[in-house]
N, C-alpha and C positions, 0 to 999 in steps of 0.2 A: 682805483677803480670805484666799482659806483653799481648798490642793492638797492631795488625799491621795491618792497610788499603795501598792496595797494588789497579795496572791498570796495564792495557795492555793497554789504549786508547793510540795514538800515535797524538806525544810526552808524553811519561810519565810521564816526567818532570814536565808537567802543575801540577802535584797534588800538590807541592809546590804552584803556585800560589793559588788554591781553598784550600791549609791549612793552606796559611798564612803563612808559614815555610819554609823558602830558603833550600836544601837538601845538599847544602855546611855547613853546622851552625848544634852545637848542641846547642842544646834551651833546658833550665833548668828553672823551676821555683817550687819557695819553697812557700808549704801548710802547714796549719795550723797544722795536721796529718803528715808531709809527705814529700816529695820533688818525681817530675817529671823531667824524660830527653824524649823530641823527637829528632831521630834524623832520617838518614835514611841510613841504610844498602847496601843499590840498589838503584842506583835513574841515568838510563840508554834514550835513546831516547823507547826503545822497553818494558819494565818493568821500576817500580817505587816503593818502598814499601818506606813508613813511620811507624813509629814506635814511640808508647808513652809505658815507662814504669815508674810503678809508687813504688815508696818504703814507705811503711808504719810506719811509727815507731810506734814501741806495747808500748815503757815506755812513750808515749810523747799522748799517747791517753789516759791513766790515772792517768797520773802525775798531781797532785793536782783535780782531778775532786769526790775527796769520796766516791768513790767506797767499798761495802763492800760485794761483795762476795764471798773474802777471793785473796790469790797470783795466786791461780790456774785458774781460772775465771776470774782474769785482764790477763795476761799475757800468760799463754799457750792457743789459741787459731787459728783462720782461718784468719783473720782479716787481719794480713800483709801481707798474699799473695793469697786469693782468690779473683779474680774478683767479685767484690761487689758495692754497694753504692760507697763508695769511690772512685772507676773506673767512676765510671758515674759523679761524682762534678771533678775527673781531666778531664775527657773530656769537658767540657762545657766552666770547664777553660781555657780549651789550644787552644780548636775549636769552642768557641762561633759562630763567625762571618760566620764559616764551616759553622753550623749545622743551622744558619738561611738562611741557601743558598743564602750568596751576598760575589760578586768575584770583590774587584773594576778593577783585570786585567784581567780576565778569565768569565765575568757574562757570557756568550753566552752556556760556557764547567759544569758555576754551574745549570743551566738551563738545562743543557742535562741529560740521563741517558746515561751511556759509564759502563764499563766494570770492576767490582771492586772485592777485594778477602782480609775478614778481619779476621783473627784469635784473635782468642781470649781465655789465658790460664792463669789458670787454674781457671777452670770456676766450680763453685755446679753446680749438676745438680739434685739442691731438686725438687721430682715426678719423677726424670729420665728420659732417651732417647726420650720419649714420648711426655712429655710436653714439655720439647725443641724444636723437632719439631715444634708440636703443634700451639708455639708459631712464630718461624721463615720461617716456609717451606707456611704461606700462605701469604707474604709477598711477594712470590717470589724467596726466595731464594732456592739456591742449599747449603743444608747443609752436613757435612760432621763430625762426630763426634767420634776423639778418645779419651778411655778414659786413666786418667791418673791413674797409680796404686799407689799401698798405699802404709804405711807401708809392708819392705821386701816383697813388690811386689807383694801386694794385690789385686788380678783384682775387687775384688767389694769393687771399689772405687765410691766417692759421690762427683769427680770431671772428669772434659774432658776439652779435647785442642778442642772447638770449630771454626769452618772454613762454611765460607760462601761468595761463588760464587751466579754473579748474574748482570744485570744492572738496575740501577737503579742514578737519581740524588746521588752525595755524603752527599748533608744533608739526606737524606731519611734514608741510609746504616746511621750516624753518632746518629738520631735519635732513630730511631729503635736500637741500642743498650744502646742510652742511658737511655730509656723506661723498654729494655728489661733482662739487666744485670741484676739489685737489685731486677725485677722479678723471675729470674733463685735461685738468693743466699734467695730471701724468708723472708730478711730483710732488716732494714738498721740499720748507726750509729748513728743518729739521730733524734731526736724529730717528728713526722710529723703532722703537724698542717690544717690546712685549705690551706694554701695557695699548701702547695705541689698538692692540686686537679688544680690551676691553672698551677703549673707545666705538671703536667701532661696532662691536653689537650694542652697548647703549642704545647710540643714537639710529641703529639700523636696526630697533626691533622693532617684528611686526610687520616689518614690510622687506627688508633685507633675504628672511630667508627661505623665502618663494621667489623673490626678481628673478626673470629669468636671464639675464647675466649678473647671477650673485659670483662666479667666477674670475668674471671681468672684475665688477667690482674691488673684489675682496684682494683678486692679486694689484692693483694701482692705488689701492687705497697704501697697501704695505707695501708700496714701492717695490714690484716683485722679489719680493726677499719668500723664495719658497718656504722657509723654514713658518714664518711668519703666514704666511696664508694657508696652509692645509694646517698646521694650529687653531685659525680661525673657519675654517670648512668647515673640521670636525666638530668645534662645538657651535657651531649652527645648526649640523645636523637635526640633531633631537627638538630641533623646535619646530621640526617640518612635521614631526609624528602623527600629529590630532588631522592630516591632512595626508602624509603621504602613508600611508596605511603600505605596509609591507604585501607585497602578491596573494604568500599563504594568509596572513592574516586577515586579508579583505573578500577571500572568497571561500577557503578549506570546508567554515563548520557550513556555508548557507549549501555550498554545493553539497555534504556529503545528507542536508537534508531536504535538499532539492533534488536529487541524486535519483532518487523512485520514478520520482513522472518525469525525470528528463527534461525537466523546466530549462538547463542552461540552451541545451544544442535548440532546442523550440525559440527560444527568447533571442538569439543569435541569427539564426534563420529566420525572423517574425523583424527583426533593426534590419536586416542585410534589404527584405524585401520593402519595407515602407524608404529605405533612402533611392532602391530603384526607381520606386515609383513617384520621384521628387523630381526626376530625370540631371541629377546634378551627377557632378563629374570626377569635381576634388570636395574629397570626403576628410573633412577633420572627426575624427575619436576622441572623445576630450575628458580624461580618468581611464587612457586608454588600458592599465594595469599590463597585461604578459603580453597584451597583441591578439589577443582571442577573436577578436571581431576583427577586428586587420586582417586576420587569415582567411576568415570569410570572404570577406572580400576584395581581398586578392588573386582569389579566384576567378572575379567576375570583369568580362571585358571592357565592359562598362562605363568602368572606374577609369579616369586619368590617373589621377593621383591620390593618396591614402596620406595625411597626417596624424601621425600619434602622437598628444600631452599627456603628461603622468609629470605629477612633484615628485615620485621615488626614482631617485635613479634606480636603484636594482632590480625597479617593474622593469623599468626601461632597458636595462641587460638583458631580460629575461627574454623581452619583446622580439632584442632583437638575434637574441637566439632561434627563435621558432620562424619569425620571419627570416631568417637565415643570410640577414645582410651582410655584405663584406667576404661571403662566403661561395664557395662553389654553387653555382645552381641558384647564385641569389636573381630576387625581383632586377629586371630593367632600374641604371641610376638614378635619381630623382624620381623611383613612383611612389616610391616610401621613404616617408622623413621621419623619422621621430627627435619629438623636443623635449628638454627639462624645465618645464613650469605650472606655473599657478593660475588655476582660473579667475584666483584674488583680481589679477592685473592685467586689464588691456594689452595683447600679446599678435605685435602684426605680423608675428612670421605665420600664425594661422585662419588673419584674416582673409585670406581670398578663397575660403573652403566658399561652395558653393552649399552644402551642406555640414551640420555637426551632430554626435549625437554624443550624449548624456546616460551612459547603460550604467543602471545599478549606483549611481556617484551622487546625486544627488541628496539620500537618505545618511551617506557621509558625513556630509557639514552641518557646523553649528547654523544653529538659528538665527544671530547676528554676520554669517557666511554668504547666507545665500541670497540674501538682496545684490549683495559686490555680484557675483557667480551670473545673479539674473541681469544686470546691469553691463558685465564683460560681452555674455553669450548673444543676449535680447539688443539690446539698448548700439553699443557702441561693432562690435563685429556683425552683428545684422546674418545671417547666413539665411539666405530663401528655404532652407530648413531649417527645424531642429529636434531631432527625434530623442523623446527623451523618457526611460522605463522607470519604475518602483515597484516595488514591495508592496501588494494588496495588503493591509493588517486585518483584514475580512476573515484573510484565506489563513488565516496564521490556525486558526481550531482542527485546522483541518489535519496538520503535521504532529504525529502522536506522537514522537518523542521534542515535540515543544510546547512551553511549561506555558501555561496559562499567563496574559499578560509582556510573557519576553516577546524580543525582538529578532530578528531570525541570527541576527548576529552579532556582538558587543559592539562592536566599535559605531550602529547604525544611531543617530541619535534621535530620528523618526523615523516611524513606518503610518504611510498612512491613510485612511478608508479609500474609498472610490469617491466620495463625498469629498472630503478634502482634496483630493489631488486635483480633481473637477474643478472646483474653486479657484486654486492657484492657478492652475491654467485658464481658466478663465481672467488671475485679473492679469497675465501674460501678456494675454492679447489683448487686455482695453490699455494697459501700458507705453506695450511696445508696437501697436500697429501688425498683430498674427491673427489670425484663425487657426484653430485645431481642432483632428480628430480624435477622440479618443475612444482606446481598444482595450481588448486582456490578451496575454500570450498564457496558453497554456489550458491542463482540462477546463474548462469553467463548471464549478457548482450553480445548481438553478438562485441558491437563496446569495453566496456565499460573491460570488464573480470567482474572475479567473486568478494565478497564484501572483500574476506579474500586470501591472497598467502600462499603458504605454501611451504617451502623448507622439504626434503628431504637428507639430507648427508647422506651417506655411506664410508664409510673411508677403500681408494682404498685401495689391499691386498697387495700390492709393500712396500708400505709405513708402514707396522703395524710391 
């Protein structure tokens, strides 16, 4: 089985420092189940490629193991050839320091996103190409799949050559591969116990908790052992707290503060009007919470399909009840779809939306996460229109119960002035090819503006 990692970040030969393997040497390592080699077929200033080749000994796998399945099952299988948990273990043995994000010589580079390309072949595709894309695309990778022909050129092969391209930290790529290769194989060559949960959480840190296919990944990685999978998902749940704020925590304090001016009703009506004006038919409510905007839009005949995305499963449960999904009087099947997922990752499930709404969402994001969301929404999905609302910090002085300098909610990471919001909107337009119209929602103060700010981004036709 074959894995290669390449970069065009210059000087490209710094890849050797990141992997802790010198490009001029052939590196060899003996394993209990075979042997691996690491070598560099290309090492120039403009491109450097490192290859891990793994040779699994099929006889050594079963010798002395007391197998009782017969010679055919023991010796005639794909284990010596197909990328599997054998390759993940070899990856950890060969590049453990790099997987931990450590480089004694180039730590600044190890902490940076660089241009990377990875090739894995032959990779089992249990579940087909759709599952493969479902695993890697939300992590920001461009996925290319080339089927590996079966016997006598049979095109209906269960294996493929996978190529990933993107900009990321090297340790992120290595950890994605470590977890997802055995997930695609849907098998492991060793007993899976509770210690595997620790391995999964360690290598999935920072991305697994918000991955749209989290449950699939956990089940397959833990060989469908239900008790272990449930334990892993329970341990993952707290990790989403910063982003997956419970709906009560997200709204109650603000609702009480803003109730006297009926701001929530005005905000939902203004967003619905703005979306109607775009001519969109498929709307994605990103950070939909309990589904209040979806409920507002469900009454509109001009909407063909609604998609609600939220990282909090409990919020989606409340949204489903509010919208009466799978209940008598429910909307027609397919008109409303609720998705558990994160805005930190590309997600093809809502990428066909004509317009997207982020209603009181961005202020809940940490500063280092906001650029990720910008790239996902405006750079990758690129809907024809995007409506964003956020509090106007200048207006806060008019709330009699709000102390000076306090935000409207304890979970807000920031609240912008009108000038700051306009500056951010202009940067989005310049970076991603949109134009923007800014306005206020709620009663307008002559000096301090409106309590809520709204930006309606429209994709510039030349950039379409």
